[in-house]
VEXNUFI-893544 format. One record per residue: x, y, z of N, C-alpha, C in turn. Coordinates in Angstrom, 1 decimal, padded with zeros to 4 digits. Example, Ala and Ser with C-alpha at 12.3 -4.5 7.8 and 13.67 -1.06 7.14 Angstrom:
BEGIN
n.east|n.north|n.up|ca.east|ca.north|ca.up|c.east|c.north|c.up
013.2|-005.7|007.8|012.3|-004.5|007.8|013.2|-003.3|007.8 .
012.8|-002.2|007.1|013.7|-001.1|007.1|012.9|000.0|007.9 .
This chain:
BEGIN
n.east|n.north|n.up|ca.east|ca.north|ca.up|c.east|c.north|c.up
071.5|068.0|107.1|072.6|068.8|106.6|072.4|070.3|106.7 .
071.2|070.8|106.5|071.0|072.2|106.6|071.1|072.7|108.0 .
070.9|071.8|108.9|071.0|072.1|110.4|072.5|072.3|110.7 .
073.4|071.5|110.0|074.8|071.7|110.2|075.3|073.1|109.7 .
074.7|073.5|108.6|075.1|074.8|108.0|074.6|075.9|108.9 .
073.4|075.8|109.4|072.9|076.8|110.4|073.8|076.8|111.6 .
074.1|075.7|112.2|074.9|075.6|113.4|076.4|076.1|113.1 .
076.8|075.9|111.9|078.2|076.4|111.5|078.3|077.9|111.6 .
077.3|078.6|111.0|077.4|080.0|111.0|076.8|080.6|112.3 .
076.0|079.9|113.0|075.4|080.4|114.3|076.5|080.4|115.3 .
077.4|079.5|115.3|078.5|079.4|116.3|079.8|080.1|115.9 .
079.8|080.7|114.7|081.0|081.3|114.2|081.3|082.6|115.1 .
082.6|082.7|115.5|083.1|083.9|116.2|083.5|084.9|115.2 .
083.7|086.1|115.7|084.1|087.2|114.8|085.5|087.0|114.1 .
086.4|086.5|114.9|087.8|086.4|114.4|087.9|085.3|113.3 .
087.3|084.1|113.5|087.3|083.1|112.4|086.6|083.6|111.2 .
085.5|084.3|111.3|084.7|084.7|110.2|085.4|085.8|109.4 .
086.0|086.8|110.1|086.8|087.8|109.4|088.0|087.2|108.7 .
088.7|086.2|109.4|089.9|085.6|108.8|089.5|084.8|107.5 .
088.4|084.1|107.6|087.9|083.3|106.4|087.5|084.3|105.3 .
086.7|085.3|105.5|086.3|086.2|104.5|087.5|087.0|103.9 .
088.3|087.5|104.7|089.5|088.3|104.3|090.4|087.3|103.5 .
090.6|086.1|104.0|091.4|085.1|103.3|090.9|084.8|101.9 .
089.6|084.6|101.8|089.0|084.3|100.5|089.1|085.5|099.5 .
089.0|086.7|100.1|089.1|087.9|099.3|090.6|088.0|098.7 .
091.6|087.7|099.6|092.9|087.8|099.1|093.2|086.7|098.1 .
092.6|085.5|098.2|092.8|084.5|097.2|092.2|084.9|095.9 .
091.0|085.5|095.9|090.4|086.0|094.7|091.3|087.1|094.0 .
091.9|088.0|094.8|092.8|089.0|094.3|094.0|088.3|093.6 .
094.5|087.2|094.2|095.6|086.4|093.7|095.2|085.8|092.3 .
094.0|085.5|092.1|093.6|084.9|090.8|093.7|085.9|089.7 .
093.4|087.2|090.0|093.5|088.3|089.0|094.9|088.9|089.0 .
095.7|088.7|090.0|097.1|089.2|090.0|098.0|088.0|090.4 .
098.3|087.2|089.4|099.0|085.9|089.7|100.4|086.1|090.1 .
100.9|085.2|090.9|102.3|085.2|091.2|102.6|084.5|092.6 .
101.6|084.0|093.2|101.7|083.4|094.5|102.7|084.2|095.5 .
102.4|085.4|095.6|103.1|086.3|096.4|102.3|086.6|097.7 .
102.3|087.9|098.0|101.6|088.3|099.2|100.2|087.9|099.3 .
099.4|088.1|098.2|098.0|087.9|098.3|097.7|086.4|098.4 .
098.4|085.5|097.6|098.2|084.1|097.7|098.6|083.5|099.0 .
099.7|083.8|099.5|100.2|083.3|100.8|099.3|083.8|101.9 .
099.1|085.1|102.0|098.3|085.6|103.1|096.8|085.1|103.0 .
096.3|085.0|101.8|094.9|084.4|101.7|094.8|083.0|102.1 .
095.8|082.2|101.8|095.9|080.8|102.2|096.0|080.7|103.7 .
096.9|081.5|104.3|097.1|081.4|105.7|095.8|081.8|106.5 .
095.2|082.9|106.0|094.0|083.4|106.7|092.8|082.4|106.5 .
092.7|081.9|105.4|091.6|080.9|105.2|091.8|079.7|106.0 .
093.0|079.1|106.0|093.2|077.9|106.9|093.1|078.3|108.3 .
093.6|079.5|108.7|093.5|079.9|110.1|092.1|080.1|110.5 .
091.2|080.6|109.7|089.8|080.8|110.0|089.1|079.4|110.2 .
089.5|078.5|109.3|088.9|077.1|109.5|089.4|076.5|110.7 .
090.7|076.6|111.0|091.2|076.0|112.2|090.6|076.6|113.5 .
090.5|077.9|113.5|089.9|078.6|114.6|088.5|078.2|114.8 .
087.7|078.0|113.8|086.3|077.5|113.9|086.3|076.1|114.4 .
087.3|075.3|114.0|087.3|073.9|114.5|087.6|073.9|116.0 .
088.5|074.8|116.4|088.8|074.8|117.8|087.6|075.2|118.6 .
086.8|076.1|118.0|085.6|076.5|118.7|084.5|075.4|118.8 .
084.8|074.3|118.2|083.8|073.2|118.3|083.0|072.9|117.1 .
083.6|072.8|115.9|082.8|072.4|114.7|082.9|070.9|114.5 .
081.9|070.4|113.8|081.9|069.0|113.5|082.6|068.7|112.2 .
082.8|067.5|111.9|083.5|067.1|110.6|082.7|067.6|109.4 .
081.4|067.5|109.5|080.5|068.0|108.4|080.7|069.5|108.2 .
080.7|070.2|109.3|080.9|071.7|109.2|082.3|072.0|108.7 .
083.3|071.2|109.0|084.6|071.4|108.5|084.6|071.3|107.0 .
084.0|070.2|106.5|083.9|070.0|105.0|083.1|071.1|104.3 .
082.1|071.6|105.0|081.3|072.7|104.4|082.2|073.9|104.3 .
083.0|074.2|105.3|083.9|075.4|105.2|084.9|075.2|104.1 .
085.5|074.1|104.0|086.6|073.8|103.0|085.9|073.9|101.6 .
084.7|073.3|101.4|084.0|073.4|100.1|083.6|074.8|099.8 .
083.3|075.6|100.8|082.9|077.0|100.5|084.1|077.8|100.0 .
085.2|077.7|100.7|086.4|078.4|100.2|086.8|077.9|098.8 .
086.9|076.6|098.6|087.2|076.1|097.3|086.3|076.5|096.2 .
085.0|076.5|096.5|084.0|077.0|095.5|084.2|078.4|095.1 .
084.4|079.3|096.1|084.6|080.7|095.8|085.9|080.9|095.0 .
086.9|080.2|095.3|088.2|080.4|094.5|088.0|079.9|093.1 .
087.3|078.7|092.9|087.0|078.2|091.6|086.1|079.1|090.8 .
085.1|079.7|091.5|084.3|080.7|090.8|085.1|081.9|090.4 .
086.0|082.4|091.2|086.9|083.5|090.8|087.7|083.1|089.6 .
088.2|081.9|089.6|089.1|081.5|088.4|088.2|081.5|087.2 .
087.0|080.9|087.2|086.1|080.9|086.1|085.8|082.3|085.6 .
085.6|083.2|086.5|085.3|084.6|086.2|086.5|085.3|085.5 .
087.7|084.9|086.0|088.9|085.4|085.4|089.1|085.0|084.0 .
088.8|083.7|083.7|088.9|083.2|082.4|087.9|083.9|081.4 .
086.7|084.1|081.9|085.6|084.7|081.1|086.1|086.2|080.9 .
086.6|086.8|081.9|087.1|088.2|081.7|088.3|088.3|080.8 .
089.1|087.3|080.8|090.3|087.3|079.9|089.8|087.2|078.4 .
088.7|086.6|078.2|088.2|086.5|076.8|087.4|087.7|076.4 .
086.6|088.2|077.3|085.7|089.3|076.9|085.7|090.5|077.8 .
086.3|090.5|079.0|086.1|091.6|079.9|087.3|092.5|080.0 .
087.5|093.1|081.1|088.5|094.2|081.4|089.9|093.7|081.2 .
090.2|092.5|081.7|091.6|092.1|081.6|092.0|091.5|080.3 .
091.0|091.6|079.3|091.3|091.1|078.0|092.4|092.0|077.4 .
092.5|093.2|077.8|093.5|094.1|077.2|094.8|094.3|078.0 .
095.0|093.4|079.0|096.2|093.5|079.7|097.4|092.9|078.9 .
098.6|093.4|079.1|099.8|092.9|078.3|099.9|091.4|078.4 .
099.7|090.8|079.6|099.9|089.3|079.7|098.9|088.6|078.9 .
097.6|089.0|078.8|096.7|088.3|078.0|096.9|088.6|076.5 .
097.2|089.8|076.1|097.3|090.2|074.7|098.6|089.5|074.1 .
099.7|089.5|074.8|100.9|089.0|074.2|101.4|087.7|074.7 .
100.6|087.2|075.7|101.0|086.0|076.4|102.3|086.0|077.1 .
102.8|087.2|077.3|104.0|087.5|078.1|103.9|088.8|078.9 .
104.8|089.1|079.7|104.7|090.4|080.4|105.4|091.5|079.7 .
105.8|091.3|078.5|106.5|092.3|077.7|105.4|093.3|077.3 .
105.6|094.6|077.4|104.6|095.6|077.1|104.0|095.4|075.7 .
102.8|095.9|075.6|102.0|095.7|074.4|102.7|096.4|073.2 .
103.2|097.6|073.5|103.8|098.4|072.4|105.2|097.9|072.0 .
105.7|096.8|072.5|107.0|096.2|072.1|106.7|095.3|071.0 .
106.8|095.9|069.8|106.5|095.1|068.6|107.6|095.1|067.6 .
107.2|095.0|066.3|108.2|094.9|065.2|109.0|096.2|065.1 .
108.3|097.4|065.4|109.0|098.6|065.3|110.2|098.7|066.3 .
110.0|098.2|067.5|111.1|098.2|068.4|112.2|097.2|068.0 .
111.9|096.1|067.4|112.8|095.1|067.0|113.7|095.7|065.9 .
113.0|096.4|065.0|113.7|097.0|063.9|114.7|098.1|064.4 .
114.2|098.9|065.4|115.0|100.0|066.0|116.2|099.4|066.6 .
116.1|098.3|067.3|117.2|097.6|068.0|118.2|097.2|066.9 .
117.8|096.7|065.8|118.7|096.3|064.8|119.5|097.5|064.2 .
118.9|098.6|064.2|119.6|099.8|063.7|120.7|100.3|064.7 .
120.7|099.7|065.9|121.8|100.1|066.9|123.1|099.4|066.5 .
123.1|098.3|065.7|124.2|097.5|065.4|125.4|098.4|064.9 .
126.5|098.3|065.6|127.7|099.1|065.2|127.8|100.5|065.9 .
126.8|100.9|066.6|126.8|102.2|067.2|127.7|102.2|068.4 .
128.2|103.3|068.8|129.1|103.5|070.0|128.4|104.4|071.0 .
128.4|104.1|072.2|127.7|104.9|073.3|128.5|104.6|074.6 .
127.9|105.0|075.7|128.5|104.8|077.0|127.7|103.9|077.9 .
128.3|103.1|078.8|127.6|102.3|079.7|127.0|103.1|080.8 .
125.7|103.0|080.9|125.0|103.8|082.0|125.1|103.1|083.3 .
125.2|101.8|083.3|125.4|101.0|084.5|126.6|100.1|084.3 .
127.0|099.4|085.3|128.0|098.4|085.2|127.5|097.2|084.4 .
128.3|096.5|083.6|127.9|095.3|082.9|128.6|094.2|083.7 .
127.7|093.3|084.3|128.3|092.1|085.1|127.6|090.8|084.7 .
127.4|090.3|083.6|127.7|090.8|082.3|126.5|091.6|081.7 .
125.4|091.7|082.4|124.3|092.5|081.9|124.3|093.9|082.5 .
124.0|094.8|081.7|123.9|096.2|082.1|123.0|097.0|081.2 .
123.0|098.3|081.4|122.2|099.2|080.6|123.0|100.3|079.9 .
122.5|100.8|078.8|123.1|101.9|078.1|122.0|102.8|077.5 .
122.3|104.0|077.3|121.4|105.0|076.7|121.8|105.3|075.3 .
120.8|105.4|074.4|121.1|105.8|073.1|119.9|106.6|072.5 .
120.2|107.8|072.1|119.1|108.7|071.6|118.0|108.9|072.6 .
118.3|109.0|073.9|117.3|109.2|074.9|116.5|108.0|075.3 .
116.8|106.8|074.8|116.2|105.6|075.1|117.1|104.7|075.9 .
116.6|104.0|076.9|117.4|103.1|077.7|117.3|101.7|077.2 .
118.4|101.0|077.1|118.4|099.6|076.6|119.2|098.8|077.5 .
118.8|097.5|077.6|119.5|096.5|078.4|120.3|095.6|077.4 .
121.6|095.3|077.8|122.4|094.6|076.9|123.3|093.6|077.7 .
123.9|092.7|077.0|124.8|091.8|077.7|126.2|091.8|077.0 .
127.2|091.4|077.8|128.5|091.3|077.2|128.7|089.8|077.0 .
129.9|089.4|076.5|130.2|088.0|076.3|130.9|087.5|077.6 .
130.4|087.9|078.8|131.0|087.5|080.0|132.0|088.4|080.6 .
132.2|089.5|079.9|133.2|090.5|080.4|132.5|091.5|081.4 .
133.4|092.1|082.2|132.9|093.2|083.1|133.2|094.5|082.4 .
132.2|095.4|082.4|132.4|096.7|081.8|132.0|097.7|082.9 .
132.9|098.6|083.3|132.5|099.6|084.3|131.5|100.7|083.8 .
130.8|101.3|084.7|129.9|102.4|084.3|130.7|103.5|083.7 .
130.2|104.1|082.6|130.8|105.2|082.0|131.8|104.8|080.9 .
132.0|103.6|080.7|133.0|103.1|079.7|132.3|103.2|078.3 .
133.1|103.6|077.3|132.7|103.6|076.0|132.5|102.2|075.4 .
131.3|101.9|074.9|131.0|100.6|074.4|130.5|100.6|073.0 .
130.6|099.5|072.3|130.1|099.3|071.0|129.1|098.2|070.9 .
128.0|098.4|070.2|127.0|097.4|070.0|127.5|096.5|068.9 .
127.8|095.2|069.2|128.4|094.3|068.2|127.5|093.2|067.7 .
126.4|093.0|068.4|125.5|091.9|067.9|124.1|092.1|068.4 .
123.1|091.9|067.6|121.7|091.9|068.0|121.1|090.5|067.5 .
120.7|089.7|068.5|120.3|088.4|068.2|119.0|088.1|069.0 .
117.9|087.9|068.3|116.6|087.6|068.9|116.3|088.6|070.0 .
116.3|089.8|069.6|116.0|091.0|070.5|117.0|091.1|071.7 .
118.1|090.4|071.7|119.1|090.6|072.7|120.3|091.4|072.1 .
120.7|092.3|072.8|121.8|093.2|072.4|123.1|092.8|073.1 .
124.2|092.7|072.3|125.5|092.3|072.9|126.4|093.5|072.6 .
127.2|093.8|073.7|128.2|094.9|073.6|129.5|094.5|074.0 .
130.5|095.3|073.6|131.9|095.1|074.2|132.5|096.5|074.2 .
133.6|096.6|074.9|134.3|097.8|075.0|134.8|098.3|073.6 .
134.5|099.6|073.4|134.8|100.1|072.0|136.3|100.1|071.9 .
136.8|099.5|070.7|138.2|099.4|070.5|138.9|100.7|070.5 .
140.1|100.8|071.1|140.9|102.0|071.2|140.5|102.8|072.4 .
139.5|102.3|073.2|139.1|103.1|074.3|139.3|102.2|075.6 .
140.4|102.4|076.3|140.7|101.6|077.5|140.2|102.2|078.7 .
140.2|103.5|078.8|139.8|104.2|080.1|138.3|104.6|080.1 .
137.9|105.0|081.2|136.6|105.6|081.4|136.5|106.9|080.7 .
135.3|107.1|080.1|135.0|108.5|079.6|133.7|108.8|080.1 .
133.5|110.1|080.3|132.2|110.6|080.8|132.1|110.5|082.3 .
Protein backbone atom coordinates (compact mmCIF):
# COMPACT_ATOMS: atom_id res chain seq x y z
CA UNK A 1 0.00 0.00 0.00
CA UNK A 2 2.76 2.48 0.89
CA UNK A 3 4.36 1.74 -2.44
CA UNK A 4 1.14 2.89 -4.13
CA UNK A 5 1.24 6.15 -2.15
CA UNK A 6 4.87 6.75 -3.13
CA UNK A 7 4.10 5.97 -6.80
CA UNK A 8 1.04 8.21 -6.66
CA UNK A 9 2.99 11.31 -5.65
CA UNK A 10 6.09 10.32 -7.61
CA UNK A 11 4.19 10.30 -10.90
CA UNK A 12 2.09 13.39 -10.18
CA UNK A 13 2.41 16.15 -12.75
CA UNK A 14 2.39 19.83 -11.88
CA UNK A 15 -1.07 20.55 -13.31
CA UNK A 16 -2.96 17.76 -11.48
CA UNK A 17 -1.15 18.55 -8.20
CA UNK A 18 -1.90 22.29 -8.40
CA UNK A 19 -5.53 21.59 -9.40
CA UNK A 20 -5.99 19.19 -6.47
CA UNK A 21 -4.36 21.47 -3.89
CA UNK A 22 -6.13 24.61 -5.10
CA UNK A 23 -9.42 22.69 -5.29
CA UNK A 24 -9.10 21.46 -1.70
CA UNK A 25 -8.19 24.99 -0.58
CA UNK A 26 -11.34 26.38 -2.24
CA UNK A 27 -13.46 23.63 -0.65
CA UNK A 28 -12.03 24.51 2.77
CA UNK A 29 -12.87 28.19 2.15
CA UNK A 30 -16.42 27.08 1.22
CA UNK A 31 -16.73 25.38 4.62
CA UNK A 32 -16.08 28.70 6.38
CA UNK A 33 -18.08 30.82 3.89
CA UNK A 34 -21.07 28.59 3.11
CA UNK A 35 -23.34 29.01 0.14
CA UNK A 36 -22.20 26.57 -2.56
CA UNK A 37 -21.19 29.46 -4.74
CA UNK A 38 -17.93 30.25 -6.43
CA UNK A 39 -15.67 28.56 -3.88
CA UNK A 40 -17.68 25.33 -3.61
CA UNK A 41 -18.22 24.83 -7.33
CA UNK A 42 -14.69 25.85 -8.31
CA UNK A 43 -13.17 23.70 -5.58
CA UNK A 44 -15.22 20.68 -6.62
CA UNK A 45 -14.37 21.11 -10.30
CA UNK A 46 -10.65 21.58 -9.60
CA UNK A 47 -10.47 18.62 -7.21
CA UNK A 48 -12.28 16.29 -9.61
CA UNK A 49 -10.24 17.69 -12.50
CA UNK A 50 -6.99 17.01 -10.63
CA UNK A 51 -8.04 13.43 -9.88
CA UNK A 52 -9.14 12.84 -13.49
CA UNK A 53 -5.91 14.35 -14.84
CA UNK A 54 -3.86 12.08 -12.58
CA UNK A 55 -5.93 9.07 -13.67
CA UNK A 56 -5.25 9.94 -17.33
CA UNK A 57 -1.54 10.05 -16.51
CA UNK A 58 -1.76 6.42 -15.44
CA UNK A 59 -2.88 5.94 -11.85
CA UNK A 60 -4.13 2.65 -10.48
CA UNK A 61 -7.47 2.07 -8.77
CA UNK A 62 -5.74 2.07 -5.37
CA UNK A 63 -4.14 5.42 -6.15
CA UNK A 64 -7.52 6.77 -7.25
CA UNK A 65 -9.05 5.71 -3.93
CA UNK A 66 -6.16 7.30 -2.03
CA UNK A 67 -6.71 10.61 -3.86
CA UNK A 68 -10.46 10.60 -3.21
CA UNK A 69 -9.92 9.69 0.45
CA UNK A 70 -7.31 12.45 0.82
CA UNK A 71 -9.64 15.13 -0.54
CA UNK A 72 -12.58 13.87 1.54
CA UNK A 73 -10.44 13.68 4.70
CA UNK A 74 -9.20 17.25 4.30
CA UNK A 75 -12.73 18.58 3.75
CA UNK A 76 -14.08 16.64 6.76
CA UNK A 77 -11.18 17.95 8.87
CA UNK A 78 -12.05 21.50 7.78
CA UNK A 79 -15.69 20.94 8.73
CA UNK A 80 -14.66 19.66 12.17
CA UNK A 81 -12.40 22.69 12.65
CA UNK A 82 -15.25 24.96 11.60
CA UNK A 83 -17.55 23.43 14.23
CA UNK A 84 -14.86 23.75 16.90
CA UNK A 85 -14.24 27.35 15.86
CA UNK A 86 -17.98 28.06 15.93
CA UNK A 87 -18.08 27.03 19.57
CA UNK A 88 -14.83 28.56 20.79
CA UNK A 89 -12.91 30.32 18.05
CA UNK A 90 -13.02 33.34 15.79
CA UNK A 91 -16.24 32.65 13.95
CA UNK A 92 -18.08 32.27 17.25
CA UNK A 93 -18.85 35.98 17.09
CA UNK A 94 -20.15 36.08 13.52
CA UNK A 95 -23.83 37.09 13.03
CA UNK A 96 -24.77 33.70 11.60
CA UNK A 97 -23.47 31.81 14.66
CA UNK A 98 -24.69 34.31 17.29
CA UNK A 99 -28.23 34.75 15.99
CA UNK A 100 -28.54 31.62 13.84
CA UNK A 101 -29.59 33.93 10.99
CA UNK A 102 -27.84 36.40 8.74
CA UNK A 103 -29.64 39.31 10.44
CA UNK A 104 -27.07 41.69 11.95
CA UNK A 105 -26.21 41.17 15.60
CA UNK A 106 -27.37 44.65 16.59
CA UNK A 107 -30.87 43.96 15.23
CA UNK A 108 -32.57 43.35 18.52
CA UNK A 109 -35.47 44.42 20.66
CA UNK A 110 -34.51 48.10 20.38
CA UNK A 111 -34.98 47.98 16.60
CA UNK A 112 -38.27 46.09 16.94
CA UNK A 113 -39.56 48.73 19.35
CA UNK A 114 -38.36 51.49 17.03
CA UNK A 115 -40.21 49.92 14.10
CA UNK A 116 -43.43 49.83 16.17
CA UNK A 117 -43.10 53.56 16.82
CA UNK A 118 -43.28 54.09 13.05
CA UNK A 119 -46.93 53.02 13.01
CA UNK A 120 -49.13 55.80 11.63
CA UNK A 121 -46.22 57.96 10.45
CA UNK A 122 -46.23 59.55 6.98
CA UNK A 123 -43.13 59.70 4.76
CA UNK A 124 -42.09 59.33 1.12
CA UNK A 125 -41.26 56.23 -0.92
CA UNK A 126 -37.51 56.19 -1.59
CA UNK A 127 -37.90 53.42 -4.18
CA UNK A 128 -40.81 51.97 -6.10
CA UNK A 129 -42.98 49.51 -4.20
CA UNK A 130 -43.68 46.44 -6.38
CA UNK A 131 -45.00 45.47 -3.73
CA UNK A 132 -41.76 45.70 -1.69
CA UNK A 133 -39.80 48.91 -1.55
CA UNK A 134 -37.88 51.23 0.74
CA UNK A 135 -38.57 54.44 2.58
CA UNK A 136 -36.52 56.74 4.77
CA UNK A 137 -37.59 58.04 8.14
CA UNK A 138 -35.44 60.15 10.48
CA UNK A 139 -32.32 59.32 8.48
CA UNK A 140 -32.86 55.55 8.66
CA UNK A 141 -33.73 53.38 5.65
CA UNK A 142 -36.49 50.80 6.07
CA UNK A 143 -37.90 48.09 3.84
CA UNK A 144 -41.66 47.70 3.68
CA UNK A 145 -44.41 45.98 1.72
CA UNK A 146 -47.73 47.06 0.33
CA UNK A 147 -50.80 44.87 0.22
CA UNK A 148 -50.03 44.10 -3.43
CA UNK A 149 -50.29 47.68 -4.67
CA UNK A 150 -47.77 49.53 -6.83
CA UNK A 151 -46.47 52.76 -5.31
CA UNK A 152 -44.17 54.97 -7.39
CA UNK A 153 -40.95 56.48 -6.07
CA UNK A 154 -41.52 59.81 -4.32
CA UNK A 155 -45.16 59.06 -3.42
CA UNK A 156 -46.33 60.07 0.03
CA UNK A 157 -46.96 56.90 2.07
CA UNK A 158 -48.33 56.02 5.48
CA UNK A 159 -47.14 53.15 7.68
CA UNK A 160 -50.35 51.25 8.43
CA UNK A 161 -49.22 48.00 10.04
CA UNK A 162 -46.20 46.47 11.76
CA UNK A 163 -46.46 42.71 12.11
CA UNK A 164 -43.59 40.42 13.14
CA UNK A 165 -40.95 42.99 12.13
CA UNK A 166 -42.62 43.51 8.75
CA UNK A 167 -43.76 46.99 7.87
CA UNK A 168 -46.79 47.54 5.63
CA UNK A 169 -47.51 50.83 3.90
CA UNK A 170 -50.13 52.35 1.62
CA UNK A 171 -50.53 55.63 -0.19
CA UNK A 172 -51.27 58.37 2.31
CA UNK A 173 -54.96 59.29 2.03
CA UNK A 174 -55.67 62.59 0.28
CA UNK A 175 -52.37 62.35 -1.60
CA UNK A 176 -52.87 61.12 -5.16
CA UNK A 177 -49.91 62.65 -6.91
CA UNK A 178 -46.20 62.44 -6.47
CA UNK A 179 -44.55 64.77 -4.06
CA UNK A 180 -40.86 65.38 -3.71
